[in-house]
Backbone as a ProteinNet text record, in pm:
[ID]
protein_1_A
[PRIMARY]
XXXXXXXXXXXXXXXXXXXXXXXXXXXXXXXXXXXXXXXXXXXXXXXXXXXXXXXXXXXXXXXXXXXXXXXXXXXXXXXXXXXXXXXXXXXXXXXXXXXXXXXXX
[TERTIARY]
-1274.2	-1275.7	-1175.5	-1238.7	-1135	-1062.6	-932.6	-833.7	-912.1	-929.9	-971.6	-805.4	-771.6	-699.4	-751.6	-725.6	-748.8	-659	-629.1	-603.5	-657	-606.5	-653.4	-558.5	-532.2	-423.6	-492.5	-404.3	-484.5	-388.6	-445.3	-316.5	-345	-282.7	-254.2	-176.4	-234.3	-184.1	-207.6	-75.4	-57	77.9	70.8	168.2	283.2	428.9	482.1	586.8	636.7	692.6	643.1	531.4	432.3	413	526.2	456.3	503.5	586.5	603.4	501.6	445.1	334.3	196	164.7	89.3	205	276.7	309.2	271.5	365.1	356.9	206.7	104.8	-22.9	-62.5	-91	-67.2	2.7	97.5	209.4	113.6	67.3	-40.9	-162.7	-196.5	-357.3	-274.8	-172.8	-89.6	-123.2	-116.6	43.7	115.4	239.7	396.1	497.6	431.6	527.4	460	545.7	446.5	562.5	551.7	617.5	558.8	672.2	644.7	672.1	632.9	693.1	625.9	755.2	684.7	668.8	533.3	467.5	409.3	377.5	335.1	139.8	109.1	-38.3	-65.2	-160.3	-240.7	-350.6	-379	-523.5	-459.9	-523.9	-511.5	-648.1	-629.8	-696.9	-824.3	-914.4	-1020.2	-1057	-997.5	-982.4	-1004.9	-906.3	-826	-1020.7	-1045.4	-1140.4	-1250.4	-1316.5	-1415.4	-1380.8	-1283.2	-1216.5	-1206.4	-1213	-1149.3	-993	-927	-825.6	-664.8	-510.3	-424.6	-329.3	-370.9	-285.7	-144.5	-68	65.6	91	170.7	191.2	289.6	356.2	464.4	406.5	318.1	323.5	382.6	331.5	397.3	244.4	264	162.4	193.1	201.6	171.4	120.9	203.6	108.4	139.5	6.5	3.3	-97.3	-36.8	-84.2	-93.1	-233.2	-267.9	-383	-438.9	-515.9	-668.7	-785.6	-888.8	-971.6	-904.9	-1011.9	-901.8	-874.4	-782.4	-727.4	-811.6	-817.7	-865.2	-1016.5	-1073.6	-970.3	-948.6	-861	-784.1	-692.2	-558.2	-625.4	-745.4	-764	-819.6	-919.8	-967	-768.8	-697.3	-567.6	-492.8	-503.2	-440.7	-523.1	-652.5	-754.2	-735.1	-748.2	-706.7	-577.9	-477.1	-347.7	-302.7	-365.2	-304.7	-398	-546.5	-596.7	-632.5	-752.4	-763.7	-738.3	-808.4	-733.5	-678.7	-531.5	-459.9	-293.9	-234.9	-122.8	-92.5	-51.8	-73.9	-162.9	-267.1	-375.6	-431.8	-397.8	-398.4	-556.1	-536.9	-641.5	-618.5	-706	-661.8	-786.6	-763.2	-864.6	-794.2	-910.1	-862.3	-902.6	-823.4	-914	-813.6	-950.4	-946.7	-815.7	-752.3	-625.8	-683.7	-690	-695.2	-606	-466.1	-398.1	-298.1	-164.9	-97.4	5.5	170.2	234.5	335.6	397.3	524.1	493.9	428	284.7	308.4	298.3	260.1	269.3	127.1	139.5	135.9
378.1	418.9	351.4	399	485.2	382.9	357.9	278.3	268.5	181.2	198	87.9	180.5	117.4	59.5	-3.6	-70.5	-18.3	139.2	171.1	308.2	342.4	452.2	530.2	673.8	791	830.8	780.8	857.6	977.7	1071.6	1184.3	1254.6	1269.1	1250.7	1415	1455.8	1589.9	1653.9	1629.2	1618.3	1735.9	1758.9	1837.1	1789.4	1883.9	1822.5	1738.6	1636.9	1499.4	1397.6	1405.1	1293.5	1178	1211.5	1154.1	970.7	907.1	856.2	747.9	803.9	768.1	750.2	832.6	790.7	632.5	639.1	535.3	369	387.5	248	241.6	266.3	273.3	215.9	315.8	203.9	122.7	107.3	-24.6	-124.7	-158.2	-241.6	-251.6	-119	-212.2	-239.5	-294.3	-356.2	-252.8	-124.9	-14.3	-40.8	-52.8	-60.9	-4.6	181.5	285.9	402.5	526.8	604.1	775.3	843.6	956.2	1071.1	1136.1	1267.9	1411.6	1498	1643.4	1693.9	1790.7	1931.5	2048.6	2074.4	2185.6	2279.5	2420.7	2480.4	2546.8	2491.5	2550.8	2679.3	2706.3	2872.8	2892.9	2771.7	2854.4	2959.6	2983.8	3129.1	3103	3238.7	3256.1	3192.7	3253.1	3189.5	3069.5	2971.8	2864.9	2800.6	2846.6	2781.6	2824.8	2897.2	2940	2854.5	2854.5	2776.9	2622.8	2540.3	2418.2	2376.8	2520.6	2477.2	2424	2446.7	2366.1	2515	2449.6	2512.1	2485.8	2576.6	2538.4	2525.8	2434.9	2465.8	2462.6	2536.5	2601.6	2462.6	2397.5	2330.2	2183.2	2138.9	2053.8	1968	1779.8	1721.2	1647.6	1600.9	1561.9	1431.5	1308.2	1175.4	1147.3	1093.1	996.2	871.3	776	622.8	560.7	536.6	453.3	355.5	272.2	133.9	101.2	-57.4	-98.4	-73.1	-28.3	20.2	-123.7	-259.1	-336.7	-278.7	-208.5	-161	-15.2	55.9	174.9	251.8	151.8	227.7	170.1	47.9	-0.3	108.1	143.9	246	352	392.6	560.9	554.2	453.1	421	353.7	350	323.5	482	531.2	686.4	765.8	734.1	795.5	822.9	721.9	648.6	658.1	658.2	651.2	823.3	922.8	1033.2	1132.3	1129.9	1193.5	1332.8	1435.4	1562.9	1539.4	1461.8	1448.2	1358.2	1386.6	1367	1509.8	1449.8	1615.5	1563.3	1467.1	1542.9	1596.7	1610.2	1689.4	1642.5	1514.7	1471.1	1501.6	1512.8	1525	1416.2	1341.2	1235.1	1203.5	1206.9	1175.2	1098.9	1029.9	963.9	999.6	1000.5	1012.9	880.5	829.3	782.3	806.1	721.6	654.1	629.2	700.8	640.1	557	583.5	481.6	449.9	374.4	345.9	220.4	241.7	190.9	150.3	15.6	-8.2	-81.5	-120.2	-174.4	-317.6	-329.4	-515.4	-509.9	-559.7	-533.8	-709.5
-2411.5	-2294	-2172.2	-2118.2	-1977.4	-1894.3	-1896.4	-1798.3	-1661	-1556.3	-1425.9	-1358.7	-1286.4	-1169.3	-1029.9	-978.2	-889.4	-714.9	-754.4	-611.2	-632.7	-469.5	-442.6	-385.8	-346.3	-305.8	-193.2	-39.3	28.1	78.8	118.2	159	312.7	385.6	493.2	509.3	579.4	666.8	795.8	858.3	952.8	1042.4	1161	1226.8	1204.8	1153.7	1165.3	1297.3	1238.1	1285.2	1304.5	1275.1	1320.8	1210.8	1050.4	963.9	972.8	1092.3	1120.1	1178.7	1276.7	1319.6	1274.6	1129.2	1046	973.4	927.4	829.9	954.4	1027.2	1130.9	1114.1	1103.1	1067.6	1018.6	888	715.9	781.6	742.4	763.6	785.3	970.4	1016.4	935	843.1	798.9	643.1	566.1	485.5	398	425.4	311.1	279	221.3	194.8	173.9	214	222.3	182.9	169	137	102	84.5	37.2	139.4	216	267.9	203.8	187	210.2	291.7	300	390.2	360.9	442.6	394.5	522.4	469.1	529.4	522.9	678.2	687.7	638.7	607.5	595.6	661.3	732.5	873.7	981	967.9	1033.8	1189.2	1275.6	1394.7	1356.1	1307.8	1206.9	1237.8	1193.8	1214.4	1354.8	1375	1559.1	1644.2	1610.3	1705.1	1618.1	1503.3	1478.9	1494.5	1533.3	1552.2	1654.7	1712.3	1873	1952.2	1813.3	1811.3	1775.8	1816.1	1843.7	1648.9	1549	1414.4	1413.8	1396.7	1426.4	1241.5	1213.7	1069.4	1038.3	1002.2	966.3	1015.2	810	857.7	759.3	784.1	698.4	566.9	389.3	377.9	316.3	368	353.3	235.8	127.4	44.9	20.1	9.5	30.8	-60.8	-132.4	-250.3	-191.5	-195.9	-180.6	-293	-275.1	-327.5	-234.9	-353.6	-344.1	-209.2	-225.9	-87.7	67.7	39.7	202.3	262.8	141.2	129.4	309.3	283.8	470.2	536.4	557.4	646.2	635.5	602.8	543.7	653.6	593.2	704.6	819.8	845.9	1006.3	1108.8	1027.9	1110	1117.9	1051.6	1005.2	1116.2	1158.6	1220.2	1334	1358.9	1506	1586.9	1497.8	1568.4	1507.3	1475	1455.7	1400	1404.8	1392.1	1459.8	1407.7	1469.5	1652.4	1688.5	1866.3	1887.6	1797.2	1851.3	1843.9	1917	1886.5	1750	1713.5	1484.7	1462.8	1497.9	1445.4	1299	1276.1	1133.1	1053	901.4	854.4	693.9	667.4	571.6	522.8	349.3	296.5	146.6	26.6	-67.9	-165	-303.6	-416.9	-484	-609.3	-716.4	-787.3	-856.6	-922.1	-1057.9	-1208.5	-1257	-1324.8	-1381.3	-1428.2	-1342.2	-1320.5	-1245	-1389.3	-1344.5	-1461.1	-1334.1	-1360.5	-1276.3	-1134.4	-1093.5	-934.3	-971.4	-873.5	-870.2	-708.3	-690.4	-510.6	-508.2
[MASK]
+++++++++++++++++++++++++++++++++++++++++++++++++++++++++++++++++++++++++++++++++++++++++++++++++++++++++

């Protein structure tokens, strides 16, 4: 029998320099913290033309582990503070977490 976790991992990919905006919104929605990884986007001119946006190659990836019960609230907060219609041009999504150790919420 597979073990089930009560957590979800939220990933947010955002223009460099906006990770604090994401984390402030996530904390207000109940998240406790996250991990920021520097990254570089690979979207080209085709993506800029298709989505009618300017793509900045320097990115940050924010990983936030949250209880399933607050996942939607955290995703909504991130969208409103740092979504595609903001200077951060962030996208966010969540993935199920199968198992965790060492966590107490």
